[in-house]
Structure formats: structure tokens, C-alpha cells
C-alpha positions as CSV (number, residue, x, y, z in Angstrom):
1,X,-11.5,-8.0,31.2
2,X,-8.4,-10.8,31.4
3,X,-9.0,-12.4,28.1
4,X,-10.1,-8.7,26.0
5,X,-6.5,-7.8,27.0
6,X,-5.3,-11.2,25.9
7,X,-6.7,-10.5,23.0
8,X,-10.5,-13.2,23.9
9,X,-13.6,-12.7,22.7
10,X,-15.0,-11.9,26.5
11,X,-17.1,-8.9,24.2
12,X,-14.2,-6.0,25.5
13,X,-12.2,-4.6,23.0
14,X,-8.8,-5.2,22.9
15,X,-6.5,-2.8,24.9
16,X,-3.0,-2.2,25.5
17,X,-0.7,-2.0,28.4
18,X,-1.5,1.3,28.2
19,X,-5.6,0.8,28.2
20,X,-5.5,1.5,24.5
21,X,-7.7,0.1,21.7
22,X,-6.2,-2.2,19.4
23,X,-7.0,-4.4,17.9
24,X,-4.9,-8.3,19.0
25,X,-6.7,-10.6,16.2
26,X,-4.7,-12.3,13.4
27,X,-4.7,-10.6,10.0
28,X,-4.3,-12.2,6.5
29,X,-1.7,-10.7,3.5
30,X,-4.0,-8.1,2.3
31,X,-4.8,-6.8,6.3
32,X,-8.3,-9.5,6.6
33,X,-9.0,-10.3,9.9
34,X,-8.4,-13.7,10.8
35,X,-10.5,-16.2,14.2
36,X,-8.4,-15.6,17.1
37,X,-6.2,-18.4,17.2
38,X,-5.3,-19.2,13.4
39,X,-1.5,-18.1,12.1
40,X,-1.6,-14.3,10.5
41,X,1.1,-12.6,9.1
42,X,3.3,-10.1,10.8
43,X,1.5,-6.6,11.2
44,X,3.3,-3.8,11.1
45,X,3.8,-2.4,13.4
46,X,2.0,1.2,14.1
47,X,3.0,4.8,14.8
48,X,6.8,4.7,13.3
49,X,8.3,7.7,12.3
50,X,10.4,6.8,9.6
51,X,12.1,9.7,6.7
52,X,10.1,10.0,3.1
53,X,13.1,8.1,1.7
54,X,12.6,5.1,4.1
55,X,8.7,5.3,4.2
56,X,8.5,5.0,0.2
57,X,11.0,2.5,0.1
58,X,9.5,0.1,2.4
59,X,6.1,0.4,0.8
60,X,7.3,-0.7,-2.4
61,X,9.3,-3.4,-0.2
62,X,5.3,-3.8,0.9
63,X,3.6,-3.6,-2.0
64,X,6.1,-6.1,-3.9
65,X,5.1,-8.4,-1.5
66,X,1.8,-8.7,-1.9
67,X,1.0,-6.6,1.0
68,X,-1.1,-3.5,-0.2
69,X,-2.8,-3.1,3.7
70,X,0.2,-3.1,5.3
71,X,2.3,-0.5,2.9
72,X,-1.2,1.9,3.5
73,X,-0.4,1.7,6.8
74,X,2.9,2.9,6.0
75,X,1.6,5.5,4.6
76,X,-0.8,5.6,7.1
77,X,2.4,6.7,9.4
78,X,3.9,9.2,7.4
79,X,0.4,11.5,6.9
80,X,-0.3,11.0,11.2
81,X,3.5,11.9,11.7
82,X,4.7,13.5,9.1
83,X,4.6,17.9,8.6
84,X,0.7,19.2,8.1
85,X,1.9,20.5,4.2
86,X,2.2,16.6,3.9
87,X,-0.9,14.9,5.5
88,X,-2.4,15.2,1.6
89,X,0.2,13.7,-0.2
90,X,0.8,11.1,1.9
91,X,-3.0,10.6,2.9
92,X,-3.4,9.8,-0.7
93,X,-1.6,7.2,-1.5
94,X,-2.6,5.6,1.7
95,X,-6.1,6.0,-0.1
96,X,-4.4,4.2,-3.2
97,X,-2.7,1.2,-0.8
98,X,-6.1,0.3,0.2
99,X,-7.5,0.6,-2.7
100,X,-5.5,-2.2,-3.9
101,X,-6.4,-4.0,-1.2
102,X,-10.3,-3.9,-1.5
103,X,-9.7,-4.7,-5.4
104,X,-7.2,-7.8,-4.8
105,X,-10.2,-8.5,-2.0
106,X,-13.2,-8.8,-4.7
107,X,-14.3,-5.6,-3.5
108,X,-15.3,-4.5,-7.0
109,X,-16.5,-1.2,-5.6
110,X,-14.3,-0.1,-2.3
111,X,-12.0,-0.5,-4.4
112,X,-11.8,1.6,-6.9
113,X,-14.0,4.5,-5.1
114,X,-10.3,4.5,-2.9
115,X,-7.9,4.3,-5.9
116,X,-9.7,7.3,-7.8
117,X,-9.9,8.9,-4.4
118,X,-6.2,8.5,-3.6
119,X,-5.3,9.5,-7.6
120,X,-7.8,12.7,-7.1
121,X,-5.2,13.5,-4.0
122,X,-1.6,13.1,-5.5
123,X,-3.5,14.4,-8.7
124,X,-3.9,17.4,-6.4
125,X,-1.0,17.3,-4.1
126,X,1.3,17.4,-7.5
127,X,-0.8,19.8,-9.1
128,X,0.5,22.7,-6.8
129,X,4.1,22.8,-8.6
130,X,5.2,18.8,-6.7
131,X,4.7,15.9,-9.3
132,X,7.9,14.4,-7.8
133,X,8.6,15.0,-4.4
134,X,10.5,12.6,-3.1
135,X,11.5,10.7,-6.1
136,X,7.5,9.5,-6.2
137,X,6.1,10.2,-9.7
138,X,2.8,11.3,-8.3
139,X,1.1,11.9,-12.3
140,X,1.8,7.9,-13.5
141,X,1.5,6.4,-9.8
142,X,-2.6,8.6,-10.3
143,X,-2.8,7.2,-13.8
144,X,-1.9,3.8,-12.4
145,X,-4.8,3.9,-9.8
146,X,-7.3,5.6,-12.4
147,X,-6.5,2.3,-14.6
148,X,-7.2,-0.3,-12.1
149,X,-9.6,1.0,-11.2
150,X,-11.2,0.8,-14.3
151,X,-10.2,-2.9,-14.6
152,X,-11.3,-3.9,-11.5
153,X,-15.0,-2.1,-12.4
154,X,-14.6,-3.8,-15.6
155,X,-13.6,-7.6,-14.9
156,X,-15.3,-7.7,-11.3
157,X,-13.1,-9.7,-10.3
158,X,-9.9,-9.4,-7.7
159,X,-6.8,-8.3,-8.7
160,X,-3.7,-9.9,-7.8
161,X,-2.1,-7.6,-5.2
162,X,2.2,-8.6,-6.3
163,X,1.4,-8.6,-9.2
164,X,-0.7,-5.1,-10.1
165,X,0.7,-3.2,-7.5
166,X,2.7,-0.4,-8.5
167,X,6.3,1.7,-9.3
168,X,6.0,4.7,-6.3
169,X,9.5,6.2,-8.4
170,X,10.2,6.1,-11.8
171,X,11.7,3.4,-13.3
172,X,15.3,2.8,-13.0
173,X,16.4,2.8,-16.9
174,X,17.0,-0.4,-18.3
175,X,20.1,-2.5,-18.1
176,X,21.9,-2.0,-21.4
177,X,22.6,-5.9,-23.0
178,X,25.7,-6.6,-24.0
179,X,26.1,-7.3,-27.9
180,X,25.8,-10.6,-28.7
181,X,29.1,-12.8,-30.3
182,X,29.0,-13.0,-34.0
183,X,28.5,-16.2,-35.3
184,X,30.4,-18.3,-35.5
185,X,32.7,-18.3,-39.1
186,X,31.3,-20.8,-41.4
187,X,33.6,-23.7,-42.1
């Protein structure tokens, strides 16, 4: 049992100090398990209660960093700890993030399926007159997910998770550029 508790391969399950099952295997940036002893990326802590604003900000930072699996875990925390009335919203967002994860892994069946499932969930949620909860642009996000699902199916190729990261909130208006200086006077 000591091997299993330490994340070994004794055939037992990895367990925390209270005996709850957990997976201690290292993971890559897309959440794929690596062999024991391999160097992985830092895992998202589980069960963290965040405010909705903190959830959105942390998930966006993870998406921008090309870590949609980790963003999915942030949304999953909100889904499990938030009010019952918001469970479908956070679950839909988690499905979109894990759909991007699978699309980046090259899963051209599961990725689009999860993207569409998440898009349907946030569309249903926004259809109740709540299209911009916590600043989230749900109609735009659903459109992005549907578009990416179609592109993944058409190309049958993995996507770059960071390059494809969606904007969860409406993009800030572009900062106006200062006017160009006048051309130099002719000699």
C-alpha cells in the first residue's frame, strides 16, 4: 500500500492522507497522464472555491497559456461549489474547455462533440435572458465553440490550444493609436 500512497504502480489506487482516491501521476500541459517519475506541469488544485470573477479570470489565463484542461478544472470547481441555479452554466463552460483540450490532443470525434455539448448548455443558459453573466459573452463563446468543432472535423488535425483560446468576455475596445506626425516639409 505504501507504493500506492506515494503514487507508485503497485496496482492500488493513489490516495490522499484521508484515504480518498486521487491521481498522483504527472500530467502534460493538456492534462494527459505521463509515466510516474516523469516531469509534468503543475496541477490545478482541486476543490478551490472562487468568486465567479476569480473563476473567469483564472480560466481565461489558463486558456491563454494553452492549458484548457486546467481551465476545465477551474470551471469544474465552480460547477461543484456554486449555486444550483448556475451549475449548468459552469458545466457547459467546463465542457467547452475540455472540448478544446480533446481537439488539441487530436481527438477529432470527442473534441467537437464536447464543444457542441458545451455550446448547447451555455446557449440554453443564455436563452433564459442571462447572456452576459459575470461578463461572460455566452452567445459569442457558443459561436466560437461551434465554429471550432466544425473546423476540427473538416481538418481532422489537432489544434494549437493557445492559438485557439476563446475570449470568455467581450474583447476590450482597441486602444486608439495616436495620430501620425505630419510628414517633414519639403526642402
